[in-house]
KEKOLNU-947698 format. One record per residue (C-alpha): x, y, z; residue in three letters; residue number from 1. Coordinates in nm, 3 decimals. Example, Ala and Ser with C-alpha at 12.3 -4.5 7.8 and 13.67 -1.06 7.14 Angstrom:
2
<X=1.230; Y=-0.450; Z=0.780; aa=ala; i=1>
<X=1.367; Y=-0.106; Z=0.714; aa=ser; i=2>
***
This chain:
216
<X=-1.158; Y=-2.315; Z=-0.297; aa=met; i=1>
<X=-1.211; Y=-2.627; Z=-0.504; aa=ala; i=2>
<X=-1.460; Y=-2.797; Z=-0.736; aa=leu; i=3>
<X=-1.825; Y=-2.820; Z=-0.635; aa=lys; i=4>
<X=-1.861; Y=-3.108; Z=-0.393; aa=gly; i=5>
<X=-1.490; Y=-3.133; Z=-0.313; aa=ala; i=6>
<X=-1.390; Y=-3.156; Z=0.052; aa=thr; i=7>
<X=-1.088; Y=-3.027; Z=0.239; aa=ala; i=8>
<X=-0.996; Y=-3.383; Z=0.340; aa=asp; i=9>
<X=-0.978; Y=-3.492; Z=-0.023; aa=gly; i=10>
<X=-0.731; Y=-3.226; Z=-0.135; aa=leu; i=11>
<X=-0.369; Y=-3.308; Z=-0.220; aa=thr; i=12>
<X=-0.236; Y=-2.986; Z=-0.377; aa=ser; i=13>
<X=-0.304; Y=-2.614; Z=-0.365; aa=val; i=14>
<X=-0.231; Y=-2.353; Z=-0.633; aa=tyr; i=15>
<X=-0.184; Y=-1.979; Z=-0.599; aa=ser; i=16>
<X=0.052; Y=-1.685; Z=-0.631; aa=his; i=17>
<X=0.380; Y=-1.728; Z=-0.447; aa=val; i=18>
<X=0.296; Y=-1.463; Z=-0.186; aa=his; i=19>
<X=-0.051; Y=-1.604; Z=-0.118; aa=ala; i=20>
<X=0.104; Y=-1.945; Z=-0.060; aa=leu; i=21>
<X=0.365; Y=-1.789; Z=0.166; aa=gly; i=22>
<X=0.097; Y=-1.616; Z=0.374; aa=gln; i=23>
<X=-0.082; Y=-1.949; Z=0.432; aa=cys; i=24>
<X=0.212; Y=-2.179; Z=0.508; aa=arg; i=25>
<X=0.076; Y=-2.309; Z=0.839; aa=lys; i=26>
<X=-0.260; Y=-2.415; Z=0.694; aa=ala; i=27>
<X=-0.095; Y=-2.577; Z=0.391; aa=ile; i=28>
<X=0.146; Y=-2.776; Z=0.607; aa=arg; i=29>
<X=-0.122; Y=-2.877; Z=0.856; aa=ala; i=30>
<X=-0.328; Y=-3.027; Z=0.574; aa=arg; i=31>
<X=-0.029; Y=-3.193; Z=0.408; aa=gly; i=32>
<X=-0.091; Y=-3.018; Z=0.077; aa=leu; i=33>
<X=0.162; Y=-2.968; Z=-0.199; aa=lys; i=34>
<X=0.194; Y=-2.593; Z=-0.278; aa=pro; i=35>
<X=0.223; Y=-2.506; Z=-0.648; aa=val; i=36>
<X=0.310; Y=-2.153; Z=-0.761; aa=val; i=37>
<X=0.099; Y=-1.989; Z=-1.033; aa=thr; i=38>
<X=0.104; Y=-1.646; Z=-1.196; aa=ala; i=39>
<X=-0.177; Y=-1.500; Z=-0.985; aa=asp; i=40>
<X=-0.448; Y=-1.592; Z=-0.737; aa=thr; i=41>
<X=-0.755; Y=-1.553; Z=-0.960; aa=ala; i=42>
<X=-0.580; Y=-1.736; Z=-1.243; aa=gly; i=43>
<X=-0.517; Y=-2.034; Z=-1.016; aa=ser; i=44>
<X=-0.891; Y=-2.052; Z=-0.941; aa=ala; i=45>
<X=-0.970; Y=-2.053; Z=-1.313; aa=arg; i=46>
<X=-0.720; Y=-2.334; Z=-1.370; aa=glu; i=47>
<X=-0.865; Y=-2.545; Z=-1.089; aa=val; i=48>
<X=-1.210; Y=-2.506; Z=-1.245; aa=ala; i=49>
<X=-1.077; Y=-2.601; Z=-1.591; aa=glu; i=50>
<X=-0.884; Y=-2.907; Z=-1.471; aa=trp; i=51>
<X=-1.189; Y=-3.063; Z=-1.307; aa=gly; i=52>
<X=-0.977; Y=-3.243; Z=-1.048; aa=asp; i=53>
<X=-1.137; Y=-3.251; Z=-0.699; aa=pro; i=54>
<X=-0.797; Y=-3.304; Z=-0.534; aa=thr; i=55>
<X=-0.669; Y=-2.963; Z=-0.646; aa=arg; i=56>
<X=-0.751; Y=-2.638; Z=-0.468; aa=ala; i=57>
<X=-0.676; Y=-2.269; Z=-0.510; aa=ser; i=58>
<X=-0.608; Y=-1.988; Z=-0.267; aa=ile; i=59>
<X=-0.786; Y=-1.689; Z=-0.418; aa=ala; i=60>
<X=-1.036; Y=-1.410; Z=-0.340; aa=pro; i=61>
<X=-1.398; Y=-1.503; Z=-0.271; aa=arg; i=62>
<X=-1.501; Y=-1.334; Z=-0.596; aa=leu; i=63>
<X=-1.294; Y=-1.588; Z=-0.792; aa=ala; i=64>
<X=-1.504; Y=-1.871; Z=-0.646; aa=ala; i=65>
<X=-1.820; Y=-1.697; Z=-0.765; aa=glu; i=66>
<X=-1.681; Y=-1.633; Z=-1.113; aa=ile; i=67>
<X=-1.546; Y=-1.983; Z=-1.174; aa=tyr; i=68>
<X=-1.814; Y=-2.181; Z=-0.991; aa=gly; i=69>
<X=-1.598; Y=-2.315; Z=-0.709; aa=leu; i=70>
<X=-1.683; Y=-2.404; Z=-0.350; aa=asp; i=71>
<X=-1.499; Y=-2.242; Z=-0.061; aa=ile; i=72>
<X=-1.376; Y=-2.534; Z=0.149; aa=val; i=73>
<X=-1.181; Y=-2.329; Z=0.406; aa=ala; i=74>
<X=-1.167; Y=-1.964; Z=0.509; aa=glu; i=75>
<X=-0.934; Y=-1.743; Z=0.714; aa=his; i=76>
<X=-0.634; Y=-1.969; Z=0.655; aa=ile; i=77>
<X=-0.375; Y=-1.691; Z=0.654; aa=glu; i=78>
<X=-0.093; Y=-1.718; Z=0.907; aa=asp; i=79>
<X=-0.152; Y=-1.362; Z=1.028; aa=glu; i=80>
<X=-0.493; Y=-1.194; Z=1.031; aa=ser; i=81>
<X=-0.344; Y=-0.856; Z=0.937; aa=his; i=82>
<X=-0.187; Y=-0.974; Z=0.610; aa=asn; i=83>
<X=-0.230; Y=-0.702; Z=0.348; aa=thr; i=84>
<X=-0.161; Y=-0.707; Z=-0.024; aa=thr; i=85>
<X=-0.055; Y=-0.381; Z=-0.184; aa=arg; i=86>
<X=-0.137; Y=-0.320; Z=-0.550; aa=phe; i=87>
<X=0.032; Y=-0.063; Z=-0.774; aa=val; i=88>
<X=-0.146; Y=0.120; Z=-1.057; aa=val; i=89>
<X=0.087; Y=0.243; Z=-1.333; aa=leu; i=90>
<X=0.023; Y=0.546; Z=-1.554; aa=ser; i=91>
<X=0.228; Y=0.698; Z=-1.838; aa=pro; i=92>
<X=0.167; Y=1.046; Z=-1.693; aa=val; i=93>
<X=0.153; Y=1.166; Z=-1.329; aa=pro; i=94>
<X=-0.197; Y=1.176; Z=-1.181; aa=gln; i=95>
<X=-0.139; Y=1.341; Z=-0.847; aa=trp; i=96>
<X=-0.426; Y=1.456; Z=-0.626; aa=pro; i=97>
<X=-0.435; Y=1.828; Z=-0.560; aa=glu; i=98>
<X=-0.236; Y=1.921; Z=-0.253; aa=ala; i=99>
<X=-0.441; Y=2.003; Z=0.056; aa=gly; i=100>
<X=-0.756; Y=1.821; Z=-0.056; aa=thr; i=101>
<X=-0.707; Y=1.477; Z=0.100; aa=thr; i=102>
<X=-0.455; Y=1.294; Z=0.322; aa=pro; i=103>
<X=-0.183; Y=1.188; Z=0.081; aa=thr; i=104>
<X=0.107; Y=0.944; Z=0.059; aa=val; i=105>
<X=0.418; Y=1.002; Z=-0.152; aa=thr; i=106>
<X=0.633; Y=0.711; Z=-0.269; aa=thr; i=107>
<X=0.982; Y=0.776; Z=-0.401; aa=phe; i=108>
<X=1.322; Y=0.618; Z=-0.453; aa=val; i=109>
<X=1.655; Y=0.783; Z=-0.380; aa=phe; i=110>
<X=2.022; Y=0.699; Z=-0.392; aa=arg; i=111>
<X=2.252; Y=0.854; Z=-0.134; aa=val; i=112>
<X=2.605; Y=0.967; Z=-0.201; aa=arg; i=113>
<X=2.874; Y=0.718; Z=-0.100; aa=asn; i=114>
<X=3.001; Y=0.917; Z=0.200; aa=val; i=115>
<X=2.992; Y=0.848; Z=0.577; aa=pro; i=116>
<X=2.657; Y=0.913; Z=0.749; aa=ala; i=117>
<X=2.490; Y=1.001; Z=0.418; aa=ala; i=118>
<X=2.164; Y=0.825; Z=0.503; aa=leu; i=119>
<X=2.154; Y=0.970; Z=0.854; aa=tyr; i=120>
<X=2.197; Y=1.321; Z=0.717; aa=lys; i=121>
<X=1.957; Y=1.262; Z=0.428; aa=ala; i=122>
<X=1.673; Y=1.158; Z=0.658; aa=leu; i=123>
<X=1.721; Y=1.443; Z=0.902; aa=gly; i=124>
<X=1.510; Y=1.678; Z=0.692; aa=gly; i=125>
<X=1.201; Y=1.463; Z=0.738; aa=phe; i=126>
<X=1.231; Y=1.482; Z=1.117; aa=ala; i=127>
<X=1.300; Y=1.855; Z=1.131; aa=thr; i=128>
<X=1.009; Y=1.929; Z=0.896; aa=asn; i=129>
<X=0.761; Y=1.705; Z=1.077; aa=gly; i=130>
<X=0.719; Y=1.450; Z=0.797; aa=val; i=131>
<X=0.619; Y=1.096; Z=0.897; aa=asn; i=132>
<X=0.808; Y=0.823; Z=0.707; aa=met; i=133>
<X=0.613; Y=0.495; Z=0.704; aa=thr; i=134>
<X=0.838; Y=0.282; Z=0.482; aa=lys; i=135>
<X=1.211; Y=0.264; Z=0.415; aa=leu; i=136>
<X=1.361; Y=-0.030; Z=0.224; aa=glu; i=137>
<X=1.713; Y=-0.061; Z=0.085; aa=ser; i=138>
<X=1.829; Y=-0.221; Z=-0.241; aa=tyr; i=139>
<X=2.176; Y=-0.282; Z=-0.376; aa=met; i=140>
<X=2.239; Y=-0.114; Z=-0.712; aa=val; i=141>
<X=2.384; Y=-0.340; Z=-0.982; aa=asp; i=142>
<X=2.524; Y=-0.571; Z=-0.716; aa=gly; i=143>
<X=2.775; Y=-0.309; Z=-0.604; aa=ala; i=144>
<X=2.860; Y=-0.277; Z=-0.234; aa=phe; i=145>
<X=2.874; Y=0.102; Z=-0.246; aa=thr; i=146>
<X=2.589; Y=0.351; Z=-0.243; aa=ala; i=147>
<X=2.247; Y=0.196; Z=-0.185; aa=thr; i=148>
<X=1.910; Y=0.278; Z=-0.337; aa=gln; i=149>
<X=1.614; Y=0.326; Z=-0.102; aa=phe; i=150>
<X=1.238; Y=0.303; Z=-0.147; aa=leu; i=151>
<X=1.036; Y=0.523; Z=0.088; aa=ala; i=152>
<X=0.677; Y=0.614; Z=0.171; aa=asp; i=153>
<X=0.599; Y=0.937; Z=0.354; aa=val; i=154>
<X=0.279; Y=1.104; Z=0.464; aa=asp; i=155>
<X=0.213; Y=1.424; Z=0.272; aa=gly; i=156>
<X=0.217; Y=1.584; Z=-0.072; aa=his; i=157>
<X=0.537; Y=1.706; Z=-0.244; aa=pro; i=158>
<X=0.371; Y=2.046; Z=-0.292; aa=tyr; i=159>
<X=0.304; Y=2.090; Z=0.080; aa=ser; i=160>
<X=0.568; Y=2.310; Z=0.245; aa=pro; i=161>
<X=0.691; Y=2.053; Z=0.498; aa=gly; i=162>
<X=0.751; Y=1.769; Z=0.254; aa=leu; i=163>
<X=0.883; Y=2.007; Z=-0.011; aa=ala; i=164>
<X=1.152; Y=2.128; Z=0.230; aa=arg; i=165>
<X=1.231; Y=1.772; Z=0.340; aa=ala; i=166>
<X=1.281; Y=1.659; Z=-0.021; aa=leu; i=167>
<X=1.500; Y=1.959; Z=-0.094; aa=glu; i=168>
<X=1.723; Y=1.868; Z=0.201; aa=glu; i=169>
<X=1.724; Y=1.504; Z=0.090; aa=leu; i=170>
<X=1.843; Y=1.606; Z=-0.256; aa=ala; i=171>
<X=2.150; Y=1.773; Z=-0.107; aa=phe; i=172>
<X=2.278; Y=1.433; Z=0.012; aa=phe; i=173>
<X=2.158; Y=1.225; Z=-0.283; aa=cys; i=174>
<X=2.280; Y=1.142; Z=-0.630; aa=lys; i=175>
<X=1.929; Y=1.072; Z=-0.758; aa=glu; i=176>
<X=1.568; Y=1.103; Z=-0.648; aa=ile; i=177>
<X=1.256; Y=0.997; Z=-0.829; aa=arg; i=178>
<X=0.898; Y=1.041; Z=-0.710; aa=val; i=179>
<X=0.713; Y=0.726; Z=-0.813; aa=leu; i=180>
<X=0.366; Y=0.829; Z=-0.710; aa=gly; i=181>
<X=0.147; Y=1.062; Z=-0.505; aa=val; i=182>
<X=-0.191; Y=0.920; Z=-0.407; aa=tyr; i=183>
<X=-0.470; Y=0.945; Z=-0.148; aa=pro; i=184>
<X=-0.403; Y=0.751; Z=0.171; aa=ala; i=185>
<X=-0.622; Y=0.444; Z=0.216; aa=his; i=186>
<X=-0.865; Y=0.466; Z=0.511; aa=pro; i=187>
<X=-0.694; Y=0.168; Z=0.677; aa=glu; i=188>
<X=-0.363; Y=0.355; Z=0.666; aa=arg; i=189>
<X=-0.525; Y=0.659; Z=0.823; aa=leu; i=190>
<X=-0.673; Y=0.452; Z=1.104; aa=arg; i=191>
<X=-0.339; Y=0.283; Z=1.167; aa=ala; i=192>
<X=-0.152; Y=0.614; Z=1.175; aa=asn; i=193>
<X=-0.419; Y=0.779; Z=1.387; aa=gly; i=194>
<X=-0.430; Y=1.105; Z=1.194; aa=his; i=195>
<X=-0.579; Y=1.266; Z=0.887; aa=ala; i=196>
<X=-0.435; Y=1.616; Z=0.898; aa=asp; i=197>
<X=-0.397; Y=1.815; Z=0.580; aa=leu; i=198>
<X=-0.117; Y=2.055; Z=0.500; aa=glu; i=199>
<X=-0.208; Y=2.316; Z=0.238; aa=pro; i=200>
<X=-0.001; Y=2.358; Z=-0.073; aa=ala; i=201>
<X=0.270; Y=2.618; Z=-0.053; aa=gly; i=202>
<X=0.260; Y=2.927; Z=-0.272; aa=pro; i=203>
<X=0.445; Y=2.923; Z=-0.601; aa=gly; i=204>
<X=0.525; Y=2.552; Z=-0.600; aa=met; i=205>
<X=0.652; Y=2.420; Z=-0.936; aa=pro; i=206>
<X=0.437; Y=2.206; Z=-1.164; aa=ser; i=207>
<X=0.670; Y=1.911; Z=-1.100; aa=met; i=208>
<X=0.937; Y=1.884; Z=-0.831; aa=pro; i=209>
<X=1.296; Y=1.905; Z=-0.952; aa=asp; i=210>
<X=1.481; Y=1.782; Z=-0.644; aa=tyr; i=211>
<X=1.754; Y=1.587; Z=-0.820; aa=ala; i=212>
<X=1.826; Y=1.405; Z=-1.143; aa=gln; i=213>
<X=1.555; Y=1.145; Z=-1.199; aa=ala; i=214>
<X=1.623; Y=0.785; Z=-1.286; aa=phe; i=215>
<X=1.606; Y=0.713; Z=-1.656; aa=arg; i=216>
***
């Protein structure tokens, strides 16, 4: 998007968040534009409107063009049509949906013990309890080449029996576990996974899981 009356042929630079620019590399290179990183996508649209320079463009949501009075000079410029941006909502207190009411995703981090096959053993509980893990990413802790911290997404609620048992088994092989969030699964995720089954909450589940020492 660019100023009213600007054309794609007249552009020389494009502004946006680093990930938006990265998702549109092919289009940017094909047009010979200079990519410039900004704090966020909508903010880059506001800046383009304020600068009043018809050679500058922004990669931002359609709504930003409406808000800041810009013209959309090119659409569908992403490298891959399935690009998806994930947003995180933070809260000072847990706001979990009630177990058994909606398909749910649980996001957590854990740190395995520094012993052979620790990760293999730690993940076994998810398989044996029928829990689908949709994300697993590793991170080095404090630059040390020892035990690694992992970020994971799984289908299910910590109060459902299957996931509760899986997390209990995980804790046996971990130094630390922390549940970051429990939230309803997005419809797109449900369509991709091809299921929307609910598992009822188990009887007598605690108000908050205490699987292992939480990160401070």
